[in-house]
Every structure is written in structure tokens, then in C-alpha cells.
C-alpha positions in Angstrom: 14.0 -14.1 8.4 10.8 -13.9 10.4 11.6 -10.7 12.3 12.1 -9.1 8.5 8.3 -10.1 7.8 7.3 -8.0 10.4 7.6 -4.5 8.6 6.0 -6.3 5.1 3.2 -7.1 7.6 3.2 -3.7 8.7 3.1 -2.2 5.9 0.5 -4.5 4.5 -2.0 -3.6 7.0 -1.1 -0.1 6.9 -2.0 0.0 2.9 -5.1 -1.6 3.7 -6.1 1.7 5.8 -4.4 3.7 3.2 -6.9 2.7 0.5 -9.7 2.4 2.2 -9.1 6.0 3.1 -8.4 7.5 -0.3 -11.0 5.1 -1.9 -13.2 3.9 -0.2 -15.5 7.0 -0.5 -15.7 6.1 -4.0 -18.9 3.9 -3.4 -20.3 6.4 -1.4 -20.7 9.6 -3.7 -23.8 11.5 -1.8 -21.7 11.7 1.0 -20.5 15.2 1.5 -17.2 15.9 0.8 -16.3 17.5 4.0 -17.5 14.2 5.7 -15.5 12.0 3.3 -12.7 14.2 4.5 -12.8 13.9 7.8 -13.7 10.4 7.7 -10.7 9.6 5.7 -8.4 11.4 7.8 -9.6 9.4 10.9 -9.1 6.3 9.3 -5.5 7.7 7.8 -4.4 7.9 11.4 -4.9 3.8 11.5 -2.9 3.3 8.7 0.4 6.1 10.6 -0.3 3.5 13.8 0.9 0.5 11.4 3.3 2.6 8.6 5.4 4.4 11.0 6.2 1.2 12.9 6.8 -0.8 9.8 9.9 2.0 8.5 11.2 2.5 11.9 11.5 -1.9 12.2 12.0 -2.2 8.6 14.8 0.0 8.3 16.6 -2.6 10.6 16.6 -5.0 7.9 16.1 -3.4 4.7 17.7 0.9 3.5 15.3 3.3 3.1 14.9 2.8 -0.3 14.1 -1.3 -0.3 11.1 -0.1 1.9 9.6 2.5 -0.3 9.5 0.1 -3.4 8.4 -2.9 -0.9 5.9 -0.3 -0.2 4.5 0.3 -3.5 4.7 -2.9 -4.4 2.3 -4.2 -1.6 0.3 -1.1 -2.3 -0.1 -2.4 -5.5 -1.7 -5.6 -4.5 -4.1 -4.1 -2.1 -5.1 -2.0 -4.7 -5.7 -4.0 -7.0 -7.7 -6.6 -4.5 -9.9 -3.7 -3.6 -10.3 -2.2 -6.9 -11.8 -5.4 -8.0 -13.7 -7.1 -4.5 -14.7 -3.8 -3.0 -15.2 -1.3 -6.0 -16.3 -3.8 -8.6 -13.6 -3.0 -11.0 -12.4 -4.9 -13.8 -8.4 -5.5 -13.9 -7.3 -4.9 -17.4 -3.9 -6.1 -19.1 -2.7 -2.8 -18.9 -2.8 -2.4 -15.3 -1.3 -5.7 -14.8 1.2 -5.1 -16.9 2.5 -1.6 -15.6 2.4 -3.7 -12.1 4.6 -5.8 -13.4 7.1 -3.0 -14.7 6.8 -1.7 -11.5 8.1 -5.4 -10.3 10.7 -5.0 -11.8 12.1 -1.9 -9.5 12.1 -5.0 -6.8 14.4 -6.7 -8.7 16.5 -3.3 -9.3 16.6 -2.3 -5.7 16.7 -5.3 -3.6 19.9 -6.9 -6.1 23.3 -6.1 -4.8 25.4 -4.8 -7.2 28.9 -5.5 -6.3 
């Protein structure tokens, strides 16, 4: 059980890096686009350093589809926190409903259907 949590932890760390790579520049709109692309690419390198091992290790415990759905849920949780605390944007009710519908996917993908 503990070993199967390692991929989830690695996916979480990778998503923090990726969220900053994709959205962190939105607070720095005066920075040249070419510079933002290079900086984002550099940050994304570290995302891959966690994402690839997470999937390699995680595939011992989960199917590829389960890993992908877990990654999407982690992405949404990380992004929600990022948008509220870093970008200072509101988390609206319809965003939460949309996120909850994606959580429903977790049920269908992880449930054992015999």
C-alpha cells in the first residue's frame, strides 16, 4: 500500500512544476513571450523528472488508464490551489461541479467491474 502511494506523490510534485510552467507566467505579462517559453520549458524539465518515474513505478500497481485519471485529478487539485492562492482567482461553483464530475471518472476507472 505504501509503495503504491509513491507514484501519487511523484505525480503531485510533477503537477506543481507543470502548473507553474504552464500558468505561472500569467502574473508576469510584461515578460517577453520568448523568455516565458524558455523559462516554462526549463520548469517543465523538472516536471518530467517526476512524471516519468511516477508512471514507470505506478504501472506496477495501476493500469495506464488509472494512472492517467489519477494524474488528471491531481492536476485539478493542484490547479485549483494554484489559481486561488497564486493567481488570486475565485474558485467558482461551476468549476467545482466540473471537477466533481471528473472525480466521477475515478470511480468508473478504479472500480473493479467483474
